[in-house]
DRENTORKOL-3810 file (N, C-alpha, C; in nm, 4 decimals):
REM DRENTORKOL-3810
@n.u->-1.0036; n.v->-7.3170; n.w->2.3826; ca.u->-1.0949; ca.v->-7.2859; ca.w->2.4741; c.u->-1.2451; c.v->-7.3517; c.w->2.4508
@n.u->-1.3083; n.v->-7.4307; n.w->2.5574; ca.u->-1.4087; ca.v->-7.4761; ca.w->2.5201; c.u->-1.5558; c.v->-7.3875; c.w->2.5423
@n.u->-1.6173; n.v->-7.4313; n.w->2.4578; ca.u->-1.8021; ca.v->-7.3767; ca.w->2.4471; c.u->-1.8752; c.v->-7.4656; c.w->2.4702
@n.u->-1.9982; n.v->-7.4229; n.w->2.5165; ca.u->-2.1058; ca.v->-7.5209; ca.w->2.5456; c.u->-2.2072; c.v->-7.5241; c.w->2.3775
@n.u->-2.2128; n.v->-7.6228; n.w->2.3308; ca.u->-2.2974; ca.v->-7.6629; ca.w->2.2158; c.u->-2.4222; c.v->-7.6165; c.w->2.2578
@n.u->-2.4935; n.v->-7.5602; n.w->2.1422; ca.u->-2.6589; ca.v->-7.5376; ca.w->2.1296; c.u->-2.6903; c.v->-7.7059; c.w->2.1092
@n.u->-2.8422; n.v->-7.7093; n.w->2.1622; ca.u->-2.9064; ca.v->-7.8461; ca.w->2.1574; c.u->-2.8682; c.v->-7.9172; c.w->1.9635
@n.u->-2.9231; n.v->-7.8061; n.w->1.9136; ca.u->-2.8921; ca.v->-7.8937; ca.w->1.7326; c.u->-2.7790; c.v->-7.9235; c.w->1.7225
@n.u->-2.6460; n.v->-7.8735; n.w->1.7830; ca.u->-2.5153; ca.v->-7.9009; ca.w->1.7542; c.u->-2.5038; c.v->-8.0154; c.w->1.8242
@n.u->-2.5088; n.v->-8.0207; n.w->1.9241; ca.u->-2.5167; ca.v->-8.1474; ca.w->2.0172; c.u->-2.5945; c.v->-8.2681; c.w->1.9446
@n.u->-2.7270; n.v->-8.2587; n.w->1.8948; ca.u->-2.7779; ca.v->-8.3699; ca.w->1.8207; c.u->-2.6722; c.v->-8.3871; c.w->1.6961
@n.u->-2.5978; n.v->-8.2960; n.w->1.5964; ca.u->-2.5764; ca.v->-8.3820; ca.w->1.4964; c.u->-2.4505; c.v->-8.4218; c.w->1.5298
@n.u->-2.3790; n.v->-8.3422; n.w->1.6451; ca.u->-2.2649; ca.v->-8.4432; ca.w->1.6719; c.u->-2.2714; c.v->-8.5646; c.w->1.7201
@n.u->-2.4107; n.v->-8.5905; n.w->1.7678; ca.u->-2.4241; ca.v->-8.7220; ca.w->1.8329; c.u->-2.4570; c.v->-8.8287; c.w->1.6958
@n.u->-2.5062; n.v->-8.7480; n.w->1.6150; ca.u->-2.5526; ca.v->-8.8440; ca.w->1.4867; c.u->-2.4384; c.v->-8.8563; c.w->1.3966
@n.u->-2.3415; n.v->-8.7855; n.w->1.3968; ca.u->-2.2250; ca.v->-8.8046; ca.w->1.3296; c.u->-2.1907; c.v->-8.9000; c.w->1.4118
@n.u->-2.1454; n.v->-8.9154; n.w->1.4800; ca.u->-2.0418; ca.v->-9.0344; ca.w->1.5716; c.u->-2.1570; c.v->-9.1630; c.w->1.5683
@n.u->-2.2569; n.v->-9.1905; n.w->1.5612; ca.u->-2.3374; ca.v->-9.2644; ca.w->1.5471; c.u->-2.3765; c.v->-9.3444; c.w->1.4091
@n.u->-2.3239; n.v->-9.2780; n.w->1.2891; ca.u->-2.3722; ca.v->-9.2779; ca.w->1.1533; c.u->-2.2399; c.v->-9.3743; c.w->1.0961
@n.u->-2.1765; n.v->-9.4260; n.w->1.2102; ca.u->-2.0672; ca.v->-9.5397; ca.w->1.1489; c.u->-2.0808; c.v->-9.6562; c.w->1.2242
@n.u->-2.0968; n.v->-9.7929; n.w->1.1950; ca.u->-2.1149; ca.v->-9.8635; ca.w->1.2964; c.u->-1.9640; c.v->-9.9251; c.w->1.3918
@n.u->-1.8451; n.v->-9.8851; n.w->1.3257; ca.u->-1.7390; ca.v->-9.8795; ca.w->1.4419; c.u->-1.7620; c.v->-9.7781; c.w->1.5304
@n.u->-1.7896; n.v->-9.6507; n.w->1.5274; ca.u->-1.8018; ca.v->-9.5626; ca.w->1.5969; c.u->-1.8925; c.v->-9.6391; c.w->1.7274
@n.u->-1.9836; n.v->-9.6813; n.w->1.6734; ca.u->-2.1175; ca.v->-9.7141; ca.w->1.7607; c.u->-2.0863; c.v->-9.8185; c.w->1.8518
@n.u->-1.9821; n.v->-9.9196; n.w->1.7960; ca.u->-1.9151; ca.v->-10.0152; ca.w->1.8898; c.u->-1.8234; c.v->-9.9618; c.w->2.0023
@n.u->-1.7429; n.v->-9.8418; n.w->1.9213; ca.u->-1.6312; ca.v->-9.8291; ca.w->2.0711; c.u->-1.7190; c.v->-9.7376; c.w->2.1645
@n.u->-1.8292; n.v->-9.6625; n.w->2.1430; ca.u->-1.8870; ca.v->-9.5926; ca.w->2.2262; c.u->-1.9554; c.v->-9.7211; c.w->2.3190
@n.u->-2.0135; n.v->-9.8424; n.w->2.2745; ca.u->-2.0671; ca.v->-9.9346; ca.w->2.3355; c.u->-1.9846; c.v->-9.9923; c.w->2.4249
@n.u->-1.8481; n.v->-9.9899; n.w->2.3786; ca.u->-1.7238; ca.v->-10.0467; ca.w->2.4400; c.u->-1.6864; c.v->-9.9686; c.w->2.5571
@n.u->-1.6719; n.v->-9.8568; n.w->2.5527; ca.u->-1.6591; ca.v->-9.7342; ca.w->2.6256; c.u->-1.7783; c.v->-9.7330; c.w->2.7349
@n.u->-1.8975; n.v->-9.7554; n.w->2.7045; ca.u->-2.0138; ca.v->-9.7540; ca.w->2.7965; c.u->-1.9678; c.v->-9.8589; c.w->2.9156
@n.u->-1.8681; n.v->-9.9563; n.w->2.8835; ca.u->-1.8903; ca.v->-10.0640; ca.w->2.9581; c.u->-1.7778; c.v->-9.9891; c.w->3.0836
@n.u->-1.6643; n.v->-9.9596; n.w->3.0008; ca.u->-1.5252; ca.v->-9.9270; ca.w->3.0703; c.u->-1.4491; c.v->-9.8738; c.w->2.9906
@n.u->-1.3683; n.v->-9.7584; n.w->3.0745; ca.u->-1.2742; ca.v->-9.6909; ca.w->3.0239; c.u->-1.1737; c.v->-9.7725; c.w->2.9551
@n.u->-1.1038; n.v->-9.7533; n.w->2.8447; ca.u->-1.0160; ca.v->-9.8251; ca.w->2.7513; c.u->-0.8919; c.v->-9.7589; c.w->2.6900
@n.u->-0.7844; n.v->-9.8480; n.w->2.6687; ca.u->-0.6561; ca.v->-9.8286; ca.w->2.6246; c.u->-0.6962; c.v->-9.8403; c.w->2.4441
@n.u->-0.6336; n.v->-9.7787; n.w->2.3832; ca.u->-0.6484; ca.v->-9.7553; ca.w->2.1914; c.u->-0.6091; c.v->-9.9229; c.w->2.1732
@n.u->-0.5228; n.v->-9.9751; n.w->2.2243; ca.u->-0.4553; ca.v->-10.1019; ca.w->2.1684; c.u->-0.5780; c.v->-10.2244; c.w->2.2339
@n.u->-0.6424; n.v->-10.1762; n.w->2.3442; ca.u->-0.7368; ca.v->-10.3020; ca.w->2.3718; c.u->-0.8543; c.v->-10.2455; c.w->2.3332
@n.u->-0.9156; n.v->-10.1923; n.w->2.3030; ca.u->-0.9977; ca.v->-10.1294; ca.w->2.1992; c.u->-1.0085; c.v->-10.2116; c.w->2.0174
@n.u->-0.8675; n.v->-10.1710; n.w->1.9896; ca.u->-0.8618; ca.v->-10.2026; ca.w->1.8646; c.u->-0.8606; c.v->-10.3960; c.w->1.8724
@n.u->-0.8042; n.v->-10.4329; n.w->1.9455; ca.u->-0.8205; ca.v->-10.5776; ca.w->1.9706; c.u->-0.9551; c.v->-10.6600; c.w->1.9799
@n.u->-1.0335; n.v->-10.5874; n.w->2.0873; ca.u->-1.1678; ca.v->-10.6281; ca.w->2.1004; c.u->-1.2602; c.v->-10.6231; c.w->2.0446
@n.u->-1.2425; n.v->-10.4629; n.w->1.9230; ca.u->-1.3438; ca.v->-10.4782; ca.w->1.7907; c.u->-1.2539; c.v->-10.5094; c.w->1.6718
@n.u->-1.1542; n.v->-10.5880; n.w->1.6814; ca.u->-1.1034; ca.v->-10.6678; ca.w->1.5645; c.u->-1.0860; c.v->-10.5702; c.w->1.4385
@n.u->-1.0531; n.v->-10.4632; n.w->1.4940; ca.u->-0.9883; ca.v->-10.3269; ca.w->1.3790; c.u->-0.8562; c.v->-10.2980; c.w->1.3964
@n.u->-0.8026; n.v->-10.2542; n.w->1.2720; ca.u->-0.6240; ca.v->-10.1865; ca.w->1.2882; c.u->-0.6483; c.v->-10.0452; c.w->1.3684
@n.u->-0.5232; n.v->-10.0539; n.w->1.4717; ca.u->-0.4841; ca.v->-9.9245; ca.w->1.5407; c.u->-0.5135; c.v->-9.8060; c.w->1.4711
@n.u->-0.4566; n.v->-9.7824; n.w->1.3302; ca.u->-0.4857; ca.v->-9.6890; ca.w->1.2668; c.u->-0.6351; c.v->-9.6566; c.w->1.2182
@n.u->-0.7105; n.v->-9.7129; n.w->1.2031; ca.u->-0.8569; ca.v->-9.7349; ca.w->1.1510; c.u->-0.9376; c.v->-9.6842; c.w->1.3078
@n.u->-0.8791; n.v->-9.7541; n.w->1.3971; ca.u->-0.9504; ca.v->-9.6878; ca.w->1.5493; c.u->-0.9246; c.v->-9.5868; c.w->1.5444
@n.u->-0.7819; n.v->-9.5195; n.w->1.5356; ca.u->-0.6950; ca.v->-9.3790; ca.w->1.5923; c.u->-0.8128; c.v->-9.2904; c.w->1.5132
@n.u->-0.8453; n.v->-9.2902; n.w->1.3385; ca.u->-0.9176; ca.v->-9.2258; ca.w->1.3131; c.u->-1.0555; c.v->-9.1848; c.w->1.3842
@n.u->-1.1200; n.v->-9.3084; n.w->1.3983; ca.u->-1.2685; ca.v->-9.3258; ca.w->1.4677; c.u->-1.2783; c.v->-9.2460; c.w->1.6069
@n.u->-1.1465; n.v->-9.3002; n.w->1.6835; ca.u->-1.1408; ca.v->-9.2182; ca.w->1.8189; c.u->-1.1544; c.v->-9.0290; c.w->1.8203
@n.u->-1.0753; n.v->-9.0242; n.w->1.7080; ca.u->-1.0790; ca.v->-8.8677; ca.w->1.6714; c.u->-1.1702; c.v->-8.7971; c.w->1.6099
@n.u->-1.2558; n.v->-8.8691; n.w->1.5718; ca.u->-1.3967; ca.v->-8.8126; ca.w->1.5281; c.u->-1.4840; c.v->-8.8144; c.w->1.6421
@n.u->-1.4602; n.v->-8.9211; n.w->1.7399; ca.u->-1.5519; ca.v->-8.9272; ca.w->1.8554; c.u->-1.4946; c.v->-8.8110; c.w->1.9423
@n.u->-1.3680; n.v->-8.7808; n.w->1.9741; ca.u->-1.3112; ca.v->-8.6667; ca.w->2.0451; c.u->-1.3809; c.v->-8.5614; c.w->1.9860
@n.u->-1.3770; n.v->-8.5224; n.w->1.8580; ca.u->-1.3874; ca.v->-8.3860; ca.w->1.7982; c.u->-1.5332; c.v->-8.3448; c.w->1.8178
@n.u->-1.6331; n.v->-8.4890; n.w->1.8181; ca.u->-1.7830; ca.v->-8.4716; ca.w->1.8431; c.u->-1.7869; c.v->-8.4401; c.w->1.9546
@n.u->-1.6932; n.v->-8.4562; n.w->2.0456; ca.u->-1.7017; ca.v->-8.4275; ca.w->2.1737; c.u->-1.8060; c.v->-8.5189; c.w->2.3119
@n.u->-1.7662; n.v->-8.6371; n.w->2.2325; ca.u->-1.8268; ca.v->-8.7748; ca.w->2.3196; c.u->-1.7242; c.v->-8.8699; c.w->2.4068
@n.u->-1.6028; n.v->-8.8775; n.w->2.3596; ca.u->-1.5318; ca.v->-8.9177; ca.w->2.4365; c.u->-1.4060; c.v->-8.8175; c.w->2.4603
@n.u->-1.3492; n.v->-8.8400; n.w->2.5620; ca.u->-1.2230; ca.v->-8.7750; ca.w->2.6355; c.u->-1.1274; c.v->-8.8660; c.w->2.6460
@n.u->-0.9667; n.v->-8.8190; n.w->2.6428; ca.u->-0.8499; ca.v->-8.8977; ca.w->2.6508; c.u->-0.8285; c.v->-8.8475; c.w->2.8183
@n.u->-0.8002; n.v->-8.9495; n.w->2.8925; ca.u->-0.7163; ca.v->-8.9569; ca.w->3.0141; c.u->-0.5768; c.v->-9.0074; c.w->3.0298
@n.u->-0.4630; n.v->-8.9012; n.w->3.0200; ca.u->-0.3121; ca.v->-8.9659; ca.w->3.0605; c.u->-0.3360; c.v->-9.0625; c.w->3.1515
@n.u->-0.2525; n.v->-9.1837; n.w->3.1549; ca.u->-0.1884; ca.v->-9.2635; ca.w->3.2493; c.u->-0.0674; c.v->-9.2878; c.w->3.2420
@n.u->0.0229; n.v->-9.2605; n.w->3.2865; ca.u->0.1596; ca.v->-9.2684; ca.w->3.2787; c.u->0.1904; c.v->-9.1939; c.w->3.1420
@n.u->0.2623; n.v->-9.2664; n.w->3.0565; ca.u->0.2952; ca.v->-9.2375; ca.w->2.8721; c.u->0.2113; c.v->-9.3084; c.w->2.8489
@n.u->0.0749; n.v->-9.3468; n.w->2.8809; ca.u->-0.0283; ca.v->-9.3823; ca.w->2.7698; c.u->-0.1417; c.v->-9.3262; c.w->2.7904
@n.u->-0.2743; n.v->-9.3020; n.w->2.7347; ca.u->-0.3654; ca.v->-9.2456; ca.w->2.7075; c.u->-0.4715; c.v->-9.3425; c.w->2.7262
@n.u->-0.5745; n.v->-9.3020; n.w->2.8310; ca.u->-0.6888; ca.v->-9.3831; ca.w->2.7995; c.u->-0.8115; c.v->-9.3071; c.w->2.7663
@n.u->-0.8997; n.v->-9.3755; n.w->2.6844; ca.u->-1.0079; ca.v->-9.3374; ca.w->2.6110; c.u->-1.1415; c.v->-9.3586; c.w->2.7357
@n.u->-1.2339; n.v->-9.2664; n.w->2.7441; ca.u->-1.3627; ca.v->-9.2911; ca.w->2.8176; c.u->-1.4771; c.v->-9.1927; c.w->2.7814
@n.u->-1.5855; n.v->-9.2087; n.w->2.7746; ca.u->-1.7020; ca.v->-9.0959; ca.w->2.7409; c.u->-1.6660; c.v->-8.9842; c.w->2.8401
@n.u->-1.7241; n.v->-8.8841; n.w->2.7615; ca.u->-1.7162; ca.v->-8.7558; ca.w->2.7799; c.u->-1.7844; c.v->-8.7360; c.w->2.9084
@n.u->-1.9161; n.v->-8.7973; n.w->2.9133; ca.u->-1.9926; ca.v->-8.7353; ca.w->3.0623; c.u->-2.0791; c.v->-8.8915; c.w->3.0551
@n.u->-2.0945; n.v->-8.9139; n.w->3.1657; ca.u->-2.1424; ca.v->-9.0177; ca.w->3.2208; c.u->-2.3089; c.v->-9.0382; c.w->3.2107
@n.u->-2.3690; n.v->-8.9286; n.w->3.1678; ca.u->-2.5113; ca.v->-8.9541; ca.w->3.1161; c.u->-2.5061; c.v->-8.9951; c.w->2.9343
@n.u->-2.3904; n.v->-9.0276; n.w->2.8759; ca.u->-2.3939; ca.v->-9.0695; ca.w->2.7722; c.u->-2.4272; c.v->-9.2267; c.w->2.7200
@n.u->-2.3776; n.v->-9.2672; n.w->2.9017; ca.u->-2.4369; ca.v->-9.4141; ca.w->2.8514; c.u->-2.5429; c.v->-9.4600; c.w->2.8817
@n.u->-2.5910; n.v->-9.3924; n.w->2.9313; ca.u->-2.7750; ca.v->-9.3732; ca.w->2.9559; c.u->-2.8318; c.v->-9.3531; c.w->2.8200
@n.u->-2.7934; n.v->-9.2223; n.w->2.7506; ca.u->-2.8263; ca.v->-9.2078; ca.w->2.6451; c.u->-2.8125; c.v->-9.3305; c.w->2.5055
@n.u->-2.7227; n.v->-9.3781; n.w->2.5155; ca.u->-2.6932; ca.v->-9.4967; ca.w->2.4371; c.u->-2.7721; c.v->-9.5964; c.w->2.4608
@n.u->-2.8002; n.v->-9.6339; n.w->2.5910; ca.u->-2.8717; ca.v->-9.7676; ca.w->2.6204; c.u->-3.0315; c.v->-9.7009; c.w->2.5850
@n.u->-3.1111; n.v->-9.5654; n.w->2.6027; ca.u->-3.1912; ca.v->-9.5499; ca.w->2.5350; c.u->-3.2223; c.v->-9.5472; c.w->2.4464
@n.u->-3.1104; n.v->-9.5216; n.w->2.3366; ca.u->-3.1282; ca.v->-9.5131; ca.w->2.1934; c.u->-3.1295; c.v->-9.6394; c.w->2.1556
@n.u->-3.0411; n.v->-9.7312; n.w->2.2138; ca.u->-3.0356; ca.v->-9.8729; ca.w->2.1659; c.u->-3.1842; c.v->-9.9382; c.w->2.1764
@n.u->-3.2364; n.v->-9.9259; n.w->2.3027; ca.u->-3.3624; ca.v->-9.9878; ca.w->2.3170; c.u->-3.4540; c.v->-9.9222; c.w->2.2273
@n.u->-3.4531; n.v->-9.8230; n.w->2.2091; ca.u->-3.5739; ca.v->-9.7447; ca.w->2.1229; c.u->-3.5550; c.v->-9.7764; c.w->2.0206
@n.u->-3.4539; n.v->-9.8136; n.w->1.9679; ca.u->-3.4456; ca.v->-9.8804; ca.w->1.8094; c.u->-3.4870; c.v->-10.0026; c.w->1.8077
@n.u->-3.4466; n.v->-10.1010; n.w->1.8980; ca.u->-3.4983; ca.v->-10.2458; ca.w->1.9066; c.u->-3.6357; c.v->-10.2565; c.w->1.8928
@n.u->-3.6919; n.v->-10.1479; n.w->1.9535; ca.u->-3.8438; ca.v->-10.1590; ca.w->1.9642; c.u->-3.9020; c.v->-10.1238; c.w->1.8565
@n.u->-3.8395; n.v->-10.0003; n.w->1.7680; ca.u->-3.9277; ca.v->-10.0042; ca.w->1.6293; c.u->-3.8097; c.v->-10.0430; c.w->1.4896
@n.u->-3.7394; n.v->-10.1729; n.w->1.5111; ca.u->-3.6434; ca.v->-10.2007; ca.w->1.3861; c.u->-3.7354; c.v->-10.2747; c.w->1.3200
@n.u->-3.8286; n.v->-10.3125; n.w->1.3851; ca.u->-3.9405; ca.v->-10.4568; ca.w->1.2935; c.u->-4.0105; c.v->-10.3886; c.w->1.1597
@n.u->-4.0443; n.v->-10.2358; n.w->1.2088; ca.u->-4.1473; ca.v->-10.1694; ca.w->1.1392; c.u->-4.0541; c.v->-10.0440; c.w->1.0951
@n.u->-4.0601; n.v->-10.0279; n.w->0.9618; ca.u->-4.0255; ca.v->-9.9242; ca.w->0.8733; c.u->-4.0724; c.v->-9.8252; c.w->0.8522
@n.u->-4.0542; n.v->-9.6754; n.w->0.8823; ca.u->-4.1066; ca.v->-9.5705; ca.w->0.9041; c.u->-4.1235; c.v->-9.4894; c.w->0.7613
@n.u->-4.0362; n.v->-9.5529; n.w->0.6546; ca.u->-3.9911; ca.v->-9.4564; ca.w->0.5239; c.u->-4.0534; c.v->-9.5654; c.w->0.4138
@n.u->-4.1233; n.v->-9.5098; n.w->0.3197; ca.u->-4.1790; ca.v->-9.6055; ca.w->0.2234; c.u->-4.0443; c.v->-9.6641; c.w->0.1379
@n.u->-3.9453; n.v->-9.5436; n.w->0.1411; ca.u->-3.8442; ca.v->-9.5718; ca.w->0.0337; c.u->-3.7204; c.v->-9.6601; c.w->0.0765
@n.u->-3.7491; n.v->-9.7238; n.w->0.2306; ca.u->-3.6350; ca.v->-9.7609; ca.w->0.2838; c.u->-3.5262; c.v->-9.8486; c.w->0.2267
@n.u->-3.5777; n.v->-9.9602; n.w->0.1485; ca.u->-3.4927; ca.v->-10.0646; ca.w->0.0916; c.u->-3.4248; c.v->-10.0015; c.w->0.0083
@n.u->-3.5251; n.v->-9.9242; n.w->-0.1109; ca.u->-3.4428; ca.v->-9.8615; ca.w->-0.2006; c.u->-3.3347; c.v->-9.7721; c.w->-0.1999
@n.u->-3.3443; n.v->-9.7190; n.w->-0.0969; ca.u->-3.2244; ca.v->-9.5761; ca.w->-0.0017; c.u->-3.1321; c.v->-9.6328; c.w->0.0587
@n.u->-3.1960; n.v->-9.7462; n.w->0.1231; ca.u->-3.1177; ca.v->-9.7974; ca.w->0.2261; c.u->-3.1080; c.v->-9.6952; c.w->0.3363
@n.u->-3.2076; n.v->-9.6764; n.w->0.4197; ca.u->-3.2673; ca.v->-9.5918; ca.w->0.5289; c.u->-3.3515; c.v->-9.6858; c.w->0.6056
@n.u->-3.3242; n.v->-9.5812; n.w->0.7457; ca.u->-3.4620; ca.v->-9.6557; ca.w->0.8557; c.u->-3.4648; c.v->-9.7939; c.w->0.8965
END
Protein backbone atom coordinates (compact mmCIF):
# COMPACT_ATOMS: atom_id res chain seq x y z
CA UNK A 1 0.00 0.00 0.00
CA UNK A 2 1.34 3.43 -0.96
CA UNK A 3 1.18 6.28 1.52
CA UNK A 4 1.95 9.97 1.25
CA UNK A 5 5.24 10.87 2.91
CA UNK A 6 5.42 13.85 5.25
CA UNK A 7 7.32 16.96 4.17
CA UNK A 8 10.26 16.02 6.37
CA UNK A 9 10.34 12.43 5.06
CA UNK A 10 10.36 13.74 1.50
CA UNK A 11 13.38 15.94 2.21
CA UNK A 12 15.19 13.14 4.05
CA UNK A 13 14.61 10.74 1.16
CA UNK A 14 15.75 13.32 -1.38
CA UNK A 15 18.85 14.06 0.70
CA UNK A 16 19.68 10.35 0.97
CA UNK A 17 19.38 9.99 -2.77
CA UNK A 18 21.62 12.99 -3.46
CA UNK A 19 24.24 11.89 -0.92
CA UNK A 20 25.99 9.69 -3.47
CA UNK A 21 27.56 10.98 -6.73
CA UNK A 22 26.45 7.91 -8.72
CA UNK A 23 22.84 8.36 -7.62
CA UNK A 24 23.07 12.03 -8.58
CA UNK A 25 24.35 11.06 -12.01
CA UNK A 26 21.52 8.52 -12.40
CA UNK A 27 18.91 11.14 -11.50
CA UNK A 28 20.43 13.64 -13.92
CA UNK A 29 20.46 11.02 -16.68
CA UNK A 30 16.83 10.12 -16.01
CA UNK A 31 16.01 13.83 -16.00
CA UNK A 32 16.94 13.78 -19.68
CA UNK A 33 15.03 10.62 -20.59
CA UNK A 34 13.87 7.26 -19.21
CA UNK A 35 16.43 4.48 -19.64
CA UNK A 36 17.06 0.76 -19.26
CA UNK A 37 19.63 -0.32 -16.64
CA UNK A 38 22.13 -1.59 -19.23
CA UNK A 39 22.05 1.78 -20.98
CA UNK A 40 22.52 3.64 -17.71
CA UNK A 41 25.41 1.40 -16.62
CA UNK A 42 27.21 1.98 -19.90
CA UNK A 43 26.54 5.73 -19.97
CA UNK A 44 27.74 6.16 -16.38
CA UNK A 45 30.65 3.73 -16.64
CA UNK A 46 29.60 1.59 -13.67
CA UNK A 47 28.95 -2.12 -13.34
CA UNK A 48 25.37 -3.35 -13.63
CA UNK A 49 25.56 -4.71 -10.08
CA UNK A 50 26.62 -1.37 -8.67
CA UNK A 51 23.99 0.42 -10.72
CA UNK A 52 21.33 -2.02 -9.54
CA UNK A 53 22.13 -1.23 -5.91
CA UNK A 54 21.83 2.51 -6.55
CA UNK A 55 18.60 2.10 -8.50
CA UNK A 56 17.16 0.09 -5.59
CA UNK A 57 18.04 2.96 -3.24
CA UNK A 58 16.39 5.48 -5.56
CA UNK A 59 13.29 3.28 -5.80
CA UNK A 60 13.17 2.96 -2.00
CA UNK A 61 13.49 6.75 -1.73
CA UNK A 62 10.49 7.05 -4.07
CA UNK A 63 12.35 9.06 -6.69
CA UNK A 64 12.36 6.58 -9.57
CA UNK A 65 9.88 4.01 -10.80
CA UNK A 66 10.11 1.02 -13.08
CA UNK A 67 8.03 0.64 -16.20
CA UNK A 68 7.77 -2.83 -17.76
CA UNK A 69 8.63 -2.85 -21.45
CA UNK A 70 8.14 -6.36 -22.73
CA UNK A 71 10.56 -8.56 -20.82
CA UNK A 72 12.73 -5.60 -19.83
CA UNK A 73 12.25 -2.83 -17.34
CA UNK A 74 12.82 0.87 -17.91
CA UNK A 75 13.53 3.45 -15.20
CA UNK A 76 12.15 6.96 -15.07
CA UNK A 77 11.67 9.72 -12.53
CA UNK A 78 8.67 9.04 -10.31
CA UNK A 79 7.29 12.52 -10.89
CA UNK A 80 8.07 14.95 -13.70
CA UNK A 81 8.42 17.74 -11.12
CA UNK A 82 11.60 16.04 -9.88
CA UNK A 83 13.35 17.17 -13.08
CA UNK A 84 12.55 20.78 -12.20
CA UNK A 85 13.61 20.24 -8.59
CA UNK A 86 16.95 18.79 -9.73
CA UNK A 87 17.50 21.75 -12.04
CA UNK A 88 16.66 24.19 -9.25
CA UNK A 89 19.00 22.44 -6.81
CA UNK A 90 21.78 22.18 -9.38
CA UNK A 91 21.69 25.87 -10.19
CA UNK A 92 21.34 26.90 -6.53
CA UNK A 93 24.42 24.84 -5.64
CA UNK A 94 26.38 26.36 -8.53
CA UNK A 95 25.41 29.82 -7.29
CA UNK A 96 26.79 29.20 -3.77
CA UNK A 97 29.61 26.75 -4.50
CA UNK A 98 32.30 29.45 -4.39
CA UNK A 99 31.50 30.41 -0.80
CA UNK A 100 31.67 27.92 2.02
CA UNK A 101 29.19 28.51 4.78
CA UNK A 102 30.76 26.10 7.27
CA UNK A 103 33.94 27.28 8.98
CA UNK A 104 35.11 23.67 9.31
CA UNK A 105 34.30 22.73 5.71
CA UNK A 106 37.78 21.56 4.74
CA UNK A 107 38.39 19.74 8.00
CA UNK A 108 35.04 17.91 8.00
CA UNK A 109 34.68 17.57 4.22
CA UNK A 110 31.27 19.22 4.17
CA UNK A 111 29.68 22.20 2.41
